[in-house]
C-alpha positions in Angstrom: -0.1 -0.3 0.2 1.2 3.3 -0.8 0.2 5.9 1.4 -0.3 9.7 0.8 0.8 11.5 4.5 -0.2 15.0 4.6 2.4 16.8 7.6 1.3 19.7 9.8 1.6 23.0 7.6 3.3 24.7 10.8 2.4 23.4 13.8 3.2 19.9 14.8 0.7 19.0 16.8 -1.5 19.0 14.0 -0.3 15.7 12.7 -2.9 12.7 12.9 -3.1 9.9 15.3 -3.6 7.8 12.0 -0.9 9.8 10.3 2.0 9.0 13.1 0.9 5.0 13.2 1.2 4.9 9.3 4.7 6.1 9.4 6.2 4.4 12.5 4.6 1.0 10.8 4.9 1.5 7.7 8.1 0.2 5.5 10.1 3.2 4.3 8.7 7.0 4.1 9.4 9.0 0.9 10.2 12.5 1.4 10.7 15.9 -0.1 13.4 16.5 2.1 14.8 14.3 4.2 16.6 16.8 6.4 13.5 19.2 7.2 10.8 15.9 7.8 14.1 14.6 10.7 12.0 17.5 12.7 9.4 15.4 12.4 9.8 12.8 12.6 12.1 13.1 15.1 9.1 15.0 17.3 7.3 12.0 17.1 10.1 8.8 17.9 9.5 8.0 14.0 12.4 5.9 13.4 11.5 4.0 10.0 13.7 4.0 7.0 13.4 7.1 4.7 14.3 8.1 0.8 14.5 11.4 -0.5 11.4 11.6 -3.3 11.7 15.3 -5.3 10.6 16.9 -8.3 13.9 16.4 -9.6 14.4 12.3 -9.1 10.7 11.5 -9.0 11.0 9.3 -12.5 13.9 8.5 -12.1 13.1 6.5 -8.9 9.7 5.5 -10.2 10.2 2.1 -11.3 12.2 1.4 -8.0 8.9 2.5 -5.8 6.6 0.3 -8.4 8.7 -2.9 -7.4 8.5 -2.4 -3.2 5.3 -2.0 -3.7 4.9 -5.1 -5.9 6.5 -6.5 -3.7 4.1 -6.3 -0.4 6.4 -3.2 1.2 3.9 -0.4 2.8 5.7 3.2 1.5 4.4 6.5 3.0 4.7 9.5 1.1 5.2 13.0 2.8 6.2 16.5 1.8 7.4 19.0 3.5 4.3 20.7 5.0 0.9 20.3 4.1 -0.9 17.7 1.4 1.7 15.6 -1.2 0.7 16.7 -4.8 0.1 19.9 -4.4 2.6 22.1 -5.3 4.1 19.4 -4.0 5.8 15.5 -5.6 3.3 12.8 -5.2 1.3 13.3 -8.8 3.4 10.8 -10.9 3.6 8.0 -8.0 -0.1 8.2 -7.7 -0.9 8.1 -11.7 1.3 5.0 -11.6 -0.3 3.3 -9.1 -3.6 3.8 -11.1 -1.8 2.4 -14.6 -0.5 -0.7 -12.6 -3.5 -1.5 -10.8 -1.4 -1.2 -7.3 -3.3 0.0 -3.6 -2.8 3.4 -2.3 -4.5 5.8 -0.3 -4.7 9.4 0.9 -4.9 10.3 4.7 -6.9 14.0 5.5 -5.1 16.4 7.5 -3.4 20.6 7.0 -3.8 21.7 3.6 -2.4 25.7 3.6 -5.3 27.1 1.1 -8.5 24.9 2.6 -7.0 26.7 6.0 -6.8 30.0 4.1 -10.5 30.1 2.8 -12.5 29.1 5.7 -10.4 31.4 7.6 -11.2 34.5 5.0 -14.8 34.6 5.8 -15.4 35.2 2.1 -19.0 34.4 1.8 -18.7 32.1 -1.2 -19.8 28.3 -1.7 -16.8 27.7 -4.4 -13.4 28.8 -4.6 -10.3 28.6 -7.1 -7.3 27.6 -5.8 -4.6 28.9 -8.5 -1.4 28.2 -6.3 1.5 30.1 -7.0 1.9 33.3 -8.8 4.5 33.7 -12.1 7.8 35.0 -11.2 7.6 38.0 -13.4 5.6 40.7 -13.5 4.9 40.9 -17.2 3.5 36.7 -17.1 1.1 37.4 -13.9 -0.2 40.3 -15.2 -0.9 37.9 -17.9 -2.2 35.1 -15.7 -4.2 38.2 -13.7 -6.2 39.7 -17.0 -7.4 35.7 -18.3 -8.4 35.6 -14.5 -10.3 38.8 -14.3 -13.8 37.9 -14.7 -14.3 35.1 -12.7 -16.8 34.8 -9.9 -15.2 32.8 -7.3 -12.8 33.6 -4.6 -9.3 32.9 -5.7 -6.6 31.8 -3.9 -2.3 31.8 -4.5 0.6 31.1 -2.9 2.9 34.0 -2.7 6.5 34.2 -1.8 7.4 37.0 1.0 10.1 38.4 -1.7 6.8 39.1 -4.2 3.9 40.4 -1.7 3.9 43.1 -2.2 4.3 43.5 -5.8 2.4 40.3 -6.6 -0.2 42.8 -4.9 0.9 45.4 -6.4 -0.1 43.8 -9.8 -3.6 42.1 -8.7 -4.8 45.8 -8.1 -3.4 46.8 -11.5 -4.8 44.2 -13.4 -8.3 43.2 -11.2 -8.8 47.2 -9.0 -9.5 47.6 -5.3 -10.5 44.5 -4.3 -11.3 42.6 -0.9 -8.0 40.0 -0.2 -7.6 38.2 2.6 -3.8 37.4 3.9 -2.6 34.4 5.6 1.2 34.7 7.1 2.7 31.6 8.9 -0.7 29.6 8.9 -1.0 28.3 12.0 2.5 28.6 13.5 3.8 31.1 16.5 3.9 34.8 14.4 0.7 33.6 12.3 -0.9 36.4 11.0 -4.6 37.0 9.3 -5.6 40.5 7.6 -8.8 41.0 5.8 -8.1 44.6 3.9 -9.1 46.3 0.0 -6.0 46.5 -2.4 -6.1 50.8 -1.9 -5.1 50.2 1.8 -1.7 51.0 2.4 -1.3 46.9 2.9 2.6 47.7 2.9 2.1 49.0 6.8 0.3 45.8 8.2 1.7 43.3 6.1 5.6 42.1 6.9 6.9 40.2 3.9 8.1 37.6 6.1 7.2 34.0 6.0 4.9 31.8 3.8 2.0 33.6 2.5 -1.5 32.6 1.4 -4.1 35.2 -0.9 -7.4 34.8 -0.8 -8.8 37.3 -3.5 -12.4 38.4 -4.0 -14.0 37.7 -7.1 -15.5 39.6 -10.2 -18.7 40.1 -8.8 -19.8 42.1 -11.5 -19.1 40.0 -14.0 -21.4 39.0 -16.9 -23.4 36.0 -16.8 -22.7 33.6 -19.7 -25.3 32.3 -21.5 -24.2 28.9 -22.4 -26.4 28.2 -24.9 -25.1 31.5 -27.0 -21.6 30.6 -26.2 -22.1 27.3 -27.8 -24.2 28.0 -30.8 -21.5 30.5 -31.7 -18.5 28.0 -31.2 -20.7 25.5 -33.6 -21.3 28.3 -36.1 -17.7 28.9 -35.9 -17.1 25.5 -37.1 -16.5 23.6 -34.3 -18.0 20.1 -33.5 -20.0 19.8 -30.3 -17.1 18.3 -28.0 -14.7 20.6 -29.4 -17.1 23.8 -28.1 -17.9 22.7 -24.8 -14.1 22.4 -24.3 -13.6 26.0 -25.4 -17.2 27.4 -23.6 -15.9 25.4 -20.7 -12.4 26.9 -20.5 -13.3 30.9 -21.7 -15.6 30.8 -19.1 -14.0 28.3 -16.3 -17.3 26.8 -16.3 -17.3 23.0 -15.3 -17.2 21.1 -18.6 -20.1 18.6 -17.4 -22.1 21.8 -16.8 -21.9 22.7 -19.8 -22.3 19.3 -21.8 -25.4 19.0 -19.9 -26.8 22.5 -21.6 -25.4 20.8 -25.4 -27.6 18.0 -24.4 -30.7 20.8 -24.8 -29.7 21.8 -28.0 
């Protein structure tokens, strides 16, 4: 069995009983960085052998890991913090397990963007997780322009040295949106701040630590007439299946929702 085990995003006490037990009982722990993981494993008295598994060697060691699973070994995958597979290694190994019909399971646990969304207090039933913004301002603004009309709150991760420049770019492209900042979530110097982009955020946001942004969606974006958008694509020569994909992508809609509308034609 491959166990995907989330680890605390800050506070070591956020580790689950099940997660600790799995890490103690498995044959091998795959760590994004064995030195970083050592702090957590030592804290809980976990002495299981560990192996480095990160984005630079994921494919290189894949066959060996699959062989261990086929031999009946239990492996546990952890990242430096939070849930593996989200901005961290994991998806390649999970996909390989699916392809080779090998058992795996994902333990529930800490995730920074979910924590930040709940803490934001935004009254929305859904949100969009974007991940890290591009490093260069020009690419960042292009992505922001593409997302400008999305109605749901959007969640970004950002490095401390780019916090101010990213907020400046969001303000320039999106205008005076409301923003929630979660800094150093669950750690000693955790900070929550909800404000408008016209506020002097440099005065109360310290550019130090790990950041999650939750940014208000465009509540004034026009409603999309899915049927009309589909007809326009089909009129341009697209097949229905192509039109469904195009409309879903263009207007950031669930493909299933657009597909159901296409069946009414």
